[in-house]
C-alpha positions in Angstrom: -1.7 0.2 -1.6 -5.4 -0.2 -1.4 -7.5 2.8 -0.4 -10.8 1.0 0.0 -12.8 -0.2 3.0 -13.2 -3.8 2.0 -11.1 -6.4 0.0 -12.0 -6.5 -3.7 -14.8 -3.8 -3.4 -15.0 -0.9 -5.7 -16.1 2.0 -3.5 -13.7 4.6 -1.6 -16.8 6.0 0.3 -16.0 6.2 4.2 -12.7 4.6 3.6 -10.2 5.2 6.4 -7.4 4.7 3.8 -8.1 8.1 2.5 -7.6 9.8 5.8 -4.2 8.2 6.3 -3.3 9.2 2.8 -4.5 12.7 3.5 -2.7 12.9 6.8 0.7 11.6 5.2 0.3 14.2 2.2 -0.1 17.0 5.0 3.3 15.8 6.4 5.0 16.4 3.0 5.0 12.6 2.0 5.1 11.8 -1.4 2.3 9.3 -1.9 2.4 6.7 -4.6 -1.1 4.9 -4.7 -2.1 1.6 -6.5 -5.7 0.7 -6.1 -6.8 -1.7 -8.8 -10.6 -1.7 -8.5 -11.5 1.9 -8.1 -11.8 4.5 -10.9 -8.6 6.5 -11.2 -10.5 9.7 -11.6 -12.4 9.2 -8.4 -9.1 8.5 -6.5 -7.8 11.6 -8.0 -10.6 13.8 -6.8 -10.6 12.2 -3.2 -6.7 12.4 -3.0 -5.4 15.2 -5.4 -1.9 15.5 -3.9 -1.1 11.6 -4.7 0.4 10.0 -7.7 -1.6 7.1 -9.0 -0.3 4.0 -10.8 -2.3 1.2 -12.6 0.4 -1.2 -11.8 1.2 -2.1 -8.1 5.1 -2.8 -8.8 5.3 0.5 -10.6 3.8 2.1 -7.4 6.7 0.7 -5.3 9.7 2.0 -7.5 11.9 3.8 -5.1 9.4 3.9 -2.5 10.8 4.3 1.1 7.8 2.5 2.6 5.1 0.1 1.6 1.6 0.4 3.4 -0.9 -2.1 2.5 -4.2 -1.3 3.6 -6.5 -4.2 2.6 -6.5 -7.6 1.4 -6.9 -7.3 -2.3 -6.3 -10.8 -4.1 -3.5 -9.0 -6.4 -1.6 -7.6 -3.3 -1.4 -11.2 -1.6 0.3 -12.5 -5.0 3.3 -9.9 -4.6 6.7 -11.7 -4.0 9.2 -10.4 -1.4 11.9 -10.6 -4.1 9.9 -8.2 -6.3 9.1 -5.9 -3.4 12.9 -5.7 -2.8 14.0 -4.9 -6.2 11.3 -2.1 -6.7 11.7 -0.3 -3.2 14.4 2.0 -2.1 13.5 1.3 1.6 12.9 -1.9 3.4 10.0 -0.8 5.7 6.5 -2.6 5.1 3.3 -1.6 7.3 0.9 -4.5 6.8 -2.4 -3.4 8.0 -4.2 -5.9 6.0 -2.1 -9.0 7.7 -1.4 -10.4 3.9 2.3 -11.1 4.5 3.4 -14.6 6.1 5.7 -13.3 9.0 7.9 -16.4 9.0 8.8 -15.8 5.1 8.9 -12.1 5.8 11.6 -12.2 8.4 14.0 -14.2 5.9 13.2 -11.6 3.1 15.4 -8.8 4.4 12.3 -6.4 4.6 11.2 -5.1 8.0 7.6 -5.7 8.8 5.2 -3.6 11.0 1.6 -4.9 11.7 -0.8 -3.4 14.1 0.3 -5.7 16.6 4.0 -5.9 16.6 7.3 -5.4 14.7 9.1 -8.6 13.4 
């Protein structure tokens, strides 16, 4: 989730998330992308192999892994219970630091951050 450089910005120019998504697509990963602030057509042009969703929870349905790339306000409002219900897997990579580590530990999800796994 989140393919832009800065939280709550609307440009994907020079976004490192685009490169990450391209790399994962090249490894035959099926990408389900939710980006609330960027035009869908711009995303489709930048990442043609990904599927795009207007709704963040719809993007999580049957997902094996959740990768959060930035601190969008709407991402910070996701409940752990909703994530658990939507996803098939339990692994979350939080590169934006939006999840509370203590609460996350209790949720049954496996959190990975840039620094460590909890």
